[in-house]
N, CA, C and O atoms as a GROMACS GRO file, in nm:
protein
  392
    1MET      N    1   0.085   0.772  -1.542
    1MET     CA    2   0.036   0.737  -1.444
    1MET      C    3  -0.075   0.606  -1.435
    1MET      O    4  -0.179   0.624  -1.498
    2PRO      N    5  -0.061   0.494  -1.372
    2PRO     CA    6  -0.135   0.388  -1.417
    2PRO      C    7  -0.300   0.412  -1.331
    2PRO      O    8  -0.316   0.484  -1.232
    3ASP      N    9  -0.394   0.343  -1.392
    3ASP     CA   10  -0.551   0.371  -1.352
    3ASP      C   11  -0.532   0.220  -1.282
    3ASP      O   12  -0.442   0.136  -1.288
    4ALA      N   13  -0.658   0.225  -1.215
    4ALA     CA   14  -0.720   0.106  -1.128
    4ALA      C   15  -0.680  -0.009  -1.201
    4ALA      O   16  -0.599  -0.081  -1.143
    5GLY      N   17  -0.722  -0.049  -1.330
    5GLY     CA   18  -0.682  -0.176  -1.437
    5GLY      C   19  -0.567  -0.215  -1.420
    5GLY      O   20  -0.546  -0.334  -1.393
    6GLN      N   21  -0.456  -0.114  -1.432
    6GLN     CA   22  -0.305  -0.155  -1.459
    6GLN      C   23  -0.254  -0.193  -1.332
    6GLN      O   24  -0.167  -0.279  -1.314
    7ILE      N   25  -0.311  -0.125  -1.245
    7ILE     CA   26  -0.264  -0.187  -1.118
    7ILE      C   27  -0.312  -0.311  -1.064
    7ILE      O   28  -0.229  -0.386  -1.014
    8LEU      N   29  -0.414  -0.339  -1.065
    8LEU     CA   30  -0.475  -0.458  -1.063
    8LEU      C   31  -0.415  -0.562  -1.143
    8LEU      O   32  -0.418  -0.671  -1.085
    9ARG      N   33  -0.363  -0.565  -1.252
    9ARG     CA   34  -0.315  -0.652  -1.324
    9ARG      C   35  -0.161  -0.642  -1.271
    9ARG      O   36  -0.103  -0.744  -1.231
   10ARG      N   37  -0.108  -0.539  -1.272
   10ARG     CA   38   0.016  -0.533  -1.181
   10ARG      C   39   0.068  -0.617  -1.034
   10ARG      O   40   0.180  -0.668  -1.025
   11VAL      N   41  -0.030  -0.619  -0.932
   11VAL     CA   42  -0.046  -0.648  -0.826
   11VAL      C   43  -0.126  -0.748  -0.795
   11VAL      O   44  -0.248  -0.736  -0.785
   12PRO      N   45  -0.036  -0.897  -0.772
   12PRO     CA   46  -0.104  -1.023  -0.743
   12PRO      C   47  -0.158  -0.979  -0.616
   12PRO      O   48  -0.106  -0.898  -0.540
   13GLY      N   49  -0.288  -1.052  -0.599
   13GLY     CA   50  -0.320  -1.032  -0.447
   13GLY      C   51  -0.430  -0.904  -0.406
   13GLY      O   52  -0.499  -0.900  -0.304
   14LEU      N   53  -0.425  -0.800  -0.519
   14LEU     CA   54  -0.517  -0.691  -0.483
   14LEU      C   55  -0.648  -0.682  -0.563
   14LEU      O   56  -0.650  -0.694  -0.686
   15THR      N   57  -0.746  -0.662  -0.495
   15THR     CA   58  -0.885  -0.640  -0.550
   15THR      C   59  -0.926  -0.512  -0.563
   15THR      O   60  -0.876  -0.423  -0.494
   16LEU      N   61  -1.009  -0.493  -0.640
   16LEU     CA   62  -1.067  -0.356  -0.691
   16LEU      C   63  -1.145  -0.287  -0.537
   16LEU      O   64  -1.136  -0.166  -0.512
   17ARG      N   65  -1.209  -0.374  -0.456
   17ARG     CA   66  -1.261  -0.337  -0.342
   17ARG      C   67  -1.138  -0.270  -0.265
   17ARG      O   68  -1.144  -0.151  -0.235
   18LYS      N   69  -1.033  -0.340  -0.234
   18LYS     CA   70  -0.928  -0.284  -0.151
   18LYS      C   71  -0.864  -0.201  -0.217
   18LYS      O   72  -0.834  -0.102  -0.150
   19LEU      N   73  -0.836  -0.200  -0.306
   19LEU     CA   74  -0.783  -0.048  -0.368
   19LEU      C   75  -0.861   0.056  -0.347
   19LEU      O   76  -0.805   0.162  -0.321
   20ASP      N   77  -1.029   0.049  -0.354
   20ASP     CA   78  -1.114   0.132  -0.335
   20ASP      C   79  -1.098   0.180  -0.211
   20ASP      O   80  -1.072   0.300  -0.194
   21THR      N   81  -1.108   0.107  -0.125
   21THR     CA   82  -1.118   0.137   0.029
   21THR      C   83  -1.010   0.187   0.084
   21THR      O   84  -1.007   0.283   0.161
   22TRP      N   85  -0.894   0.105   0.035
   22TRP     CA   86  -0.786   0.196   0.075
   22TRP      C   87  -0.749   0.332   0.021
   22TRP      O   88  -0.678   0.407   0.089
   23THR      N   89  -0.788   0.364  -0.085
   23THR     CA   90  -0.783   0.488  -0.128
   23THR      C   91  -0.906   0.598  -0.070
   23THR      O   92  -0.866   0.712  -0.045
   24THR      N   93  -1.047   0.568  -0.048
   24THR     CA   94  -1.087   0.646   0.024
   24THR      C   95  -1.093   0.674   0.140
   24THR      O   96  -1.150   0.774   0.182
   25SER      N   97  -1.025   0.575   0.223
   25SER     CA   98  -0.981   0.582   0.362
   25SER      C   99  -0.852   0.699   0.397
   25SER      O  100  -0.811   0.748   0.502
   26GLY      N  101  -0.819   0.712   0.267
   26GLY     CA  102  -0.665   0.805   0.255
   26GLY      C  103  -0.551   0.735   0.258
   26GLY      O  104  -0.445   0.794   0.239
   27LEU      N  105  -0.552   0.596   0.283
   27LEU     CA  106  -0.435   0.540   0.304
   27LEU      C  107  -0.346   0.562   0.172
   27LEU      O  108  -0.227   0.590   0.181
   28LEU      N  109  -0.406   0.548   0.059
   28LEU     CA  110  -0.351   0.567  -0.061
   28LEU      C  111  -0.388   0.709  -0.114
   28LEU      O  112  -0.489   0.770  -0.079
   29ARG      N  113  -0.281   0.760  -0.215
   29ARG     CA  114  -0.286   0.892  -0.272
   29ARG      C  115  -0.290   0.892  -0.420
   29ARG      O  116  -0.193   0.868  -0.493
   30PRO      N  117  -0.426   0.924  -0.463
   30PRO     CA  118  -0.440   0.929  -0.618
   30PRO      C  119  -0.410   1.083  -0.677
   30PRO      O  120  -0.409   1.186  -0.609
   31THR      N  121  -0.388   1.073  -0.809
   31THR     CA  122  -0.308   1.211  -0.852
   31THR      C  123  -0.463   1.300  -0.797
   31THR      O  124  -0.570   1.241  -0.781
   32ALA      N  125  -0.445   1.437  -0.778
   32ALA     CA  126  -0.550   1.548  -0.732
   32ALA      C  127  -0.657   1.531  -0.856
   32ALA      O  128  -0.771   1.505  -0.820
   33GLY      N  129  -0.639   1.539  -0.967
   33GLY     CA  130  -0.738   1.537  -1.043
   33GLY      C  131  -0.842   1.397  -1.083
   33GLY      O  132  -0.920   1.385  -1.177
   34SER      N  133  -0.809   1.301  -0.973
   34SER     CA  134  -0.869   1.188  -0.997
   34SER      C  135  -0.943   1.127  -0.864
   34SER      O  136  -0.983   1.012  -0.847
   35ARG      N  137  -0.949   1.223  -0.785
   35ARG     CA  138  -0.995   1.205  -0.663
   35ARG      C  139  -1.152   1.228  -0.664
   35ARG      O  140  -1.205   1.318  -0.730
   36GLY      N  141  -1.215   1.145  -0.592
   36GLY     CA  142  -1.390   1.160  -0.532
   36GLY      C  143  -1.465   1.058  -0.641
   36GLY      O  144  -1.436   1.037  -0.759
   37THR      N  145  -1.556   1.010  -0.571
   37THR     CA  146  -1.662   0.931  -0.631
   37THR      C  147  -1.698   0.944  -0.787
   37THR      O  148  -1.723   1.057  -0.830
   38GLY      N  149  -1.700   0.855  -0.857
   38GLY     CA  150  -1.738   0.851  -1.000
   38GLY      C  151  -1.644   0.894  -1.106
   38GLY      O  152  -1.662   0.884  -1.227
   39ASN      N  153  -1.525   0.949  -1.036
   39ASN     CA  154  -1.414   0.960  -1.147
   39ASN      C  155  -1.327   0.838  -1.147
   39ASN      O  156  -1.327   0.755  -1.057
   40ARG      N  157  -1.251   0.832  -1.256
   40ARG     CA  158  -1.153   0.747  -1.297
   40ARG      C  159  -1.046   0.794  -1.224
   40ARG      O  160  -1.005   0.910  -1.211
   41ARG      N  161  -1.006   0.686  -1.177
   41ARG     CA  162  -0.863   0.719  -1.036
   41ARG      C  163  -0.741   0.680  -1.111
   41ARG      O  164  -0.736   0.586  -1.190
   42GLU      N  165  -0.658   0.748  -1.087
   42GLU     CA  166  -0.504   0.736  -1.139
   42GLU      C  167  -0.433   0.725  -1.005
   42GLU      O  168  -0.484   0.766  -0.901
   43TRP      N  169  -0.336   0.678  -1.012
   43TRP     CA  170  -0.229   0.704  -0.916
   43TRP      C  171  -0.107   0.727  -0.972
   43TRP      O  172  -0.069   0.672  -1.076
   44PRO      N  173  -0.008   0.855  -0.870
   44PRO     CA  174   0.120   0.831  -0.950
   44PRO      C  175   0.243   0.718  -0.929
   44PRO      O  176   0.242   0.677  -0.814
   45SER      N  177   0.343   0.661  -1.008
   45SER     CA  178   0.388   0.572  -1.019
   45SER      C  179   0.468   0.564  -0.871
   45SER      O  180   0.499   0.450  -0.837
   46SER      N  181   0.496   0.650  -0.800
   46SER     CA  182   0.556   0.630  -0.639
   46SER      C  183   0.440   0.585  -0.588
   46SER      O  184   0.461   0.570  -0.468
   47GLU      N  185   0.314   0.551  -0.615
   47GLU     CA  186   0.228   0.471  -0.516
   47GLU      C  187   0.249   0.327  -0.538
   47GLU      O  188   0.224   0.254  -0.442
   48LEU      N  189   0.286   0.278  -0.633
   48LEU     CA  190   0.299   0.153  -0.671
   48LEU      C  191   0.386   0.055  -0.570
   48LEU      O  192   0.346  -0.060  -0.550
   49PRO      N  193   0.494   0.099  -0.514
   49PRO     CA  194   0.576   0.037  -0.433
   49PRO      C  195   0.493   0.038  -0.280
   49PRO      O  196   0.504  -0.048  -0.193
   50VAL      N  197   0.426   0.132  -0.277
   50VAL     CA  198   0.334   0.121  -0.144
   50VAL      C  199   0.237   0.062  -0.171
   50VAL      O  200   0.202  -0.002  -0.072
   51ILE      N  201   0.170   0.046  -0.256
   51ILE     CA  202   0.038  -0.052  -0.312
   51ILE      C  203   0.095  -0.199  -0.267
   51ILE      O  204   0.038  -0.277  -0.191
   52GLU      N  205   0.201  -0.215  -0.323
   52GLU     CA  206   0.246  -0.379  -0.327
   52GLU      C  207   0.286  -0.411  -0.190
   52GLU      O  208   0.274  -0.528  -0.153
   53ALA      N  209   0.332  -0.323  -0.109
   53ALA     CA  210   0.384  -0.366   0.015
   53ALA      C  211   0.248  -0.396   0.114
   53ALA      O  212   0.228  -0.486   0.196
   54MET      N  213   0.157  -0.268   0.065
   54MET     CA  214   0.043  -0.315   0.179
   54MET      C  215   0.005  -0.441   0.135
   54MET      O  216  -0.017  -0.518   0.229
   55VAL      N  217  -0.014  -0.498   0.004
   55VAL     CA  218  -0.085  -0.598  -0.011
   55VAL      C  219   0.013  -0.704   0.064
   55VAL      O  220  -0.037  -0.759   0.162
   56ARG      N  221   0.100  -0.726   0.042
   56ARG     CA  222   0.214  -0.837   0.126
   56ARG      C  223   0.180  -0.827   0.268
   56ARG      O  224   0.137  -0.922   0.334
   57LEU      N  225   0.200  -0.698   0.317
   57LEU     CA  226   0.200  -0.677   0.456
   57LEU      C  227   0.043  -0.754   0.532
   57LEU      O  228   0.028  -0.834   0.625
   58THR      N  229  -0.062  -0.677   0.431
   58THR     CA  230  -0.201  -0.743   0.485
   58THR      C  231  -0.236  -0.852   0.482
   58THR      O  232  -0.331  -0.889   0.551
   59ALA      N  233  -0.154  -0.952   0.385
   59ALA     CA  234  -0.171  -1.064   0.366
   59ALA      C  235  -0.135  -1.169   0.459
   59ALA      O  236  -0.173  -1.286   0.458
   60ILE      N  237  -0.030  -1.092   0.566
   60ILE     CA  238   0.054  -1.162   0.671
   60ILE      C  239  -0.025  -1.112   0.772
   60ILE      O  240   0.031  -1.129   0.880
   61GLY      N  241  -0.140  -1.053   0.783
   61GLY     CA  242  -0.203  -0.991   0.903
   61GLY      C  243  -0.186  -0.869   0.968
   61GLY      O  244  -0.230  -0.850   1.082
   62ILE      N  245  -0.117  -0.773   0.893
   62ILE     CA  246  -0.062  -0.659   0.958
   62ILE      C  247  -0.190  -0.564   0.898
   62ILE      O  248  -0.215  -0.563   0.777
   63PRO      N  249  -0.276  -0.475   1.008
   63PRO     CA  250  -0.412  -0.394   0.973
   63PRO      C  251  -0.336  -0.289   0.847
   63PRO      O  252  -0.217  -0.262   0.828
   64PRO      N  253  -0.480  -0.241   0.765
   64PRO     CA  254  -0.398  -0.176   0.648
   64PRO      C  255  -0.329  -0.027   0.708
   64PRO      O  256  -0.225   0.017   0.658
   65LYS      N  257  -0.374   0.018   0.782
   65LYS     CA  258  -0.320   0.131   0.860
   65LYS      C  259  -0.186   0.139   0.895
   65LYS      O  260  -0.116   0.236   0.868
   66LEU      N  261  -0.153   0.052   0.948
   66LEU     CA  262  -0.016  -0.005   0.970
   66LEU      C  263   0.084  -0.035   0.869
   66LEU      O  264   0.203  -0.004   0.868
   67ALA      N  265   0.018  -0.101   0.788
   67ALA     CA  266   0.082  -0.162   0.661
   67ALA      C  267   0.118  -0.048   0.571
   67ALA      O  268   0.211  -0.051   0.491
   68GLU      N  269   0.021   0.077   0.595
   68GLU     CA  270   0.055   0.189   0.490
   68GLU      C  271   0.177   0.246   0.557
   68GLU      O  272   0.269   0.273   0.480
   69GLN      N  273   0.202   0.277   0.725
   69GLN     CA  274   0.294   0.366   0.747
   69GLN      C  275   0.434   0.267   0.728
   69GLN      O  276   0.527   0.305   0.657
   70LEU      N  277   0.436   0.142   0.798
   70LEU     CA  278   0.545   0.058   0.711
   70LEU      C  279   0.608   0.081   0.552
   70LEU      O  280   0.724   0.099   0.516
   71ALA      N  281   0.481   0.073   0.473
   71ALA     CA  282   0.543   0.083   0.340
   71ALA      C  283   0.604   0.216   0.292
   71ALA      O  284   0.697   0.230   0.212
   72ARG      N  285   0.523   0.327   0.366
   72ARG     CA  286   0.584   0.438   0.352
   72ARG      C  287   0.736   0.517   0.439
   72ARG      O  288   0.796   0.624   0.430
   73SER      N  289   0.747   0.401   0.513
   73SER     CA  290   0.853   0.441   0.608
   73SER      C  291   1.014   0.456   0.553
   73SER      O  292   1.113   0.496   0.615
   74GLY      N  293   1.001   0.409   0.416
   74GLY     CA  294   1.150   0.441   0.380
   74GLY      C  295   1.243   0.349   0.422
   74GLY      O  296   1.358   0.391   0.412
   75GLY      N  297   1.228   0.205   0.477
   75GLY     CA  298   1.273   0.113   0.547
   75GLY      C  299   1.330   0.166   0.675
   75GLY      O  300   1.412   0.095   0.732
   76GLU      N  301   1.299   0.270   0.722
   76GLU     CA  302   1.336   0.280   0.860
   76GLU      C  303   1.216   0.243   0.949
   76GLU      O  304   1.098   0.237   0.914
   77PRO      N  305   1.282   0.212   1.104
   77PRO     CA  306   1.194   0.163   1.189
   77PRO      C  307   1.069   0.275   1.226
   77PRO      O  308   1.081   0.397   1.238
   78VAL      N  309   0.949   0.193   1.240
   78VAL     CA  310   0.853   0.240   1.303
   78VAL      C  311   0.818   0.226   1.445
   78VAL      O  312   0.818   0.109   1.483
   79GLU      N  313   0.790   0.313   1.530
   79GLU     CA  314   0.727   0.284   1.679
   79GLU      C  315   0.604   0.269   1.664
   79GLU      O  316   0.520   0.342   1.611
   80ILE      N  317   0.592   0.132   1.731
   80ILE     CA  318   0.429   0.090   1.741
   80ILE      C  319   0.431   0.026   1.888
   80ILE      O  320   0.481  -0.083   1.911
   81GLY      N  321   0.368   0.110   1.987
   81GLY     CA  322   0.350   0.065   2.117
   81GLY      C  323   0.462   0.065   2.208
   81GLY      O  324   0.461   0.010   2.318
   82GLY      N  325   0.566   0.133   2.155
   82GLY     CA  326   0.717   0.110   2.240
   82GLY      C  327   0.796   0.010   2.157
   82GLY      O  328   0.911   0.004   2.199
   83VAL      N  329   0.777  -0.056   2.070
   83VAL     CA  330   0.835  -0.145   1.994
   83VAL      C  331   0.869  -0.092   1.887
   83VAL      O  332   0.780  -0.031   1.827
   84SER      N  333   0.997  -0.096   1.830
   84SER     CA  334   1.034  -0.051   1.711
   84SER      C  335   1.044  -0.149   1.586
   84SER      O  336   1.119  -0.246   1.598
   85VAL      N  337   0.969  -0.130   1.458
   85VAL     CA  338   0.935  -0.237   1.381
   85VAL      C  339   1.024  -0.223   1.275
   85VAL      O  340   1.062  -0.106   1.280
   86HIS      N  341   1.076  -0.279   1.185
   86HIS     CA  342   1.153  -0.253   1.086
   86HIS      C  343   1.104  -0.356   0.982
   86HIS      O  344   1.077  -0.470   1.020
   87VAL      N  345   1.092  -0.327   0.876
   87VAL     CA  346   1.009  -0.390   0.769
   87VAL      C  347   1.128  -0.374   0.631
   87VAL      O  348   1.159  -0.269   0.574
   88ASP      N  349   1.185  -0.534   0.600
   88ASP     CA  350   1.253  -0.493   0.455
   88ASP      C  351   1.176  -0.536   0.338
   88ASP      O  352   1.177  -0.656   0.312
   89LEU      N  353   1.119  -0.468   0.275
   89LEU     CA  354   1.037  -0.481   0.164
   89LEU      C  355   1.094  -0.553   0.062
   89LEU      O  356   1.022  -0.618  -0.015
   90ALA      N  357   1.267  -0.547   0.046
   90ALA     CA  358   1.325  -0.633  -0.087
   90ALA      C  359   1.342  -0.722  -0.046
   90ALA      O  360   1.417  -0.788  -0.119
   91ALA      N  361   1.294  -0.808   0.102
   91ALA     CA  362   1.333  -0.938   0.130
   91ALA      C  363   1.237  -1.006   0.063
   91ALA      O  364   1.162  -0.956  -0.022
   92SER      N  365   1.239  -1.150   0.110
   92SER     CA  366   1.147  -1.228   0.031
   92SER      C  367   1.004  -1.236   0.112
   92SER      O  368   1.006  -1.207   0.231
   93ALA      N  369   0.903  -1.266   0.062
   93ALA     CA  370   0.769  -1.264   0.127
   93ALA      C  371   0.781  -1.319   0.298
   93ALA      O  372   0.754  -1.256   0.400
   94ASP      N  373   0.830  -1.458   0.281
   94ASP     CA  374   0.870  -1.494   0.380
   94ASP      C  375   0.921  -1.424   0.482
   94ASP      O  376   0.876  -1.445   0.595
   95HIS      N  377   1.003  -1.346   0.466
   95HIS     CA  378   1.108  -1.289   0.564
   95HIS      C  379   1.085  -1.123   0.587
   95HIS      O  380   1.174  -1.048   0.627
   96ALA      N  381   0.968  -1.087   0.559
   96ALA     CA  382   0.990  -0.932   0.548
   96ALA      C  383   0.969  -0.846   0.672
   96ALA      O  384   0.990  -0.725   0.671
   97VAL      N  385   0.926  -0.912   0.778
   97VAL     CA  386   0.950  -0.861   0.927
   97VAL      C  387   1.043  -0.865   0.997
   97VAL      O  388   1.082  -0.980   1.015
   98ALA      N  389   1.090  -0.800   1.039
   98ALA     CA  390   1.220  -0.831   1.146
   98ALA      C  391   1.172  -0.772   1.273
   98ALA      O  392   1.242  -0.777   1.374
   0.00000   0.00000   0.00000
């Protein structure tokens, strides 16, 4: 399970502040034993694609909560204000939102 340093090295554009904010606000899910202030956090490998997608989506102006929903959607459309939004996270960064 990667810790914060490993994740920061792997995900360009991610800062420790963002990682901490997204985790403390419940958008990211660290392993059970690494929750809370003052503990070394680790995240399951299943969170890495979510983190990578959230960084890409927030970089184009999508709010973190919505970015988390889209990242966890598994490619399925997400309803937002009566509009169906689909994100192809495998697409290039320039064409990720359809």
